[in-house]
C-alpha positions as CSV (number, residue, x, y, z in Angstrom):
1,M,87.3,103.5,76.3
2,L,84.5,102.8,73.9
3,R,82.3,99.7,73.5
4,K,81.8,98.0,70.2
5,L,79.3,100.0,68.1
6,G,79.9,103.0,70.4
7,R,80.1,106.7,69.5
8,F,83.3,108.8,69.5
9,V,82.9,112.6,69.3
10,E,86.0,114.8,68.7
11,F,85.6,118.5,69.4
12,S,88.9,120.3,69.2
13,V,90.6,123.4,68.0
14,F,94.2,122.8,66.9
15,G,97.0,125.3,66.2
16,E,98.4,123.3,63.3
17,P,97.3,120.5,61.0
18,V,96.6,117.2,62.7
19,T,96.3,113.8,61.0
20,V,94.7,110.8,62.6
21,D,94.4,107.2,61.4
22,W,90.7,106.6,62.3
23,S,90.9,103.0,61.1
24,I,92.8,102.1,64.3
25,I,89.7,102.6,66.3
26,G,86.9,102.7,63.7
27,N,87.2,99.4,61.9
28,K,87.6,96.9,64.7
29,K,84.8,98.3,66.9
30,E,82.5,99.6,64.1
31,L,82.3,103.0,65.9
32,D,80.3,106.0,64.9
33,I,82.9,108.8,64.6
34,Y,81.8,112.4,64.7
35,G,83.9,115.6,64.5
36,S,83.1,119.2,65.0
37,H,84.8,122.6,65.2
38,L,83.8,126.2,65.9
39,G,82.1,127.9,63.0
40,P,83.4,131.1,61.6
41,Y,80.3,133.1,62.8
42,A,80.2,131.7,66.3
43,Y,82.3,134.3,68.0
44,P,80.3,137.5,67.1
45,V,77.1,135.9,68.3
46,A,78.6,134.6,71.6
47,I,80.3,138.0,72.3
48,D,77.0,139.8,71.7
49,L,75.1,137.5,74.0
50,M,77.7,137.9,76.7
51,A,77.7,141.7,76.3
52,R,74.0,141.8,76.7
53,G,74.1,139.6,79.7
54,E,72.0,136.9,78.0
55,L,74.7,134.2,78.3
56,R,75.4,133.1,81.8
57,M,79.0,132.6,82.6
58,D,78.7,131.7,86.2
59,G,81.2,128.9,87.0
60,V,82.8,129.1,83.6
61,V,84.6,132.4,83.8
62,T,86.5,132.3,87.1
63,H,88.4,135.6,86.8
64,F,87.6,139.0,85.3
65,L,90.6,141.3,85.1
66,P,91.0,144.8,83.6
67,L,93.0,145.2,80.5
68,E,95.8,146.7,82.5
69,Q,96.3,143.4,84.3
70,W,96.7,141.4,81.1
71,H,100.0,139.9,82.4
72,E,98.3,138.6,85.6
73,A,95.5,137.1,83.4
74,L,98.0,135.4,81.2
75,D,99.8,134.0,84.3
76,L,96.5,132.5,85.6
77,V,95.9,130.8,82.2
78,I,99.5,129.4,82.0
79,D,99.4,128.2,85.6
80,G,96.1,126.4,84.9
81,T,95.5,125.4,88.5
82,R,93.6,128.4,89.8
83,S,91.3,129.2,86.9
84,I,88.9,127.7,84.3
85,K,88.5,130.7,82.0
86,V,90.0,134.1,82.4
87,A,88.3,137.2,80.8
88,I,89.9,140.5,80.2
89,R,87.7,143.6,80.3
90,P,88.7,146.5,78.1
């Protein structure tokens, strides 16, 4: 729920094109609507910071599994009840 003159922020990554009629929520309440997405250069920087131990992942990555256990890692992600993020180590 948003109050009149509120702010709506959409941050998403979609697998296919998505269309939204913003007038449904934007016109009547006079909302500020912001959108964002991951930039194309975000991944290399994040991976480098993680590799150097400069980006703390405590509490975010709940499981680290070796590459050989990729199937178990995928099962954890699909289940969704026992993990937040699952990382695979090469």
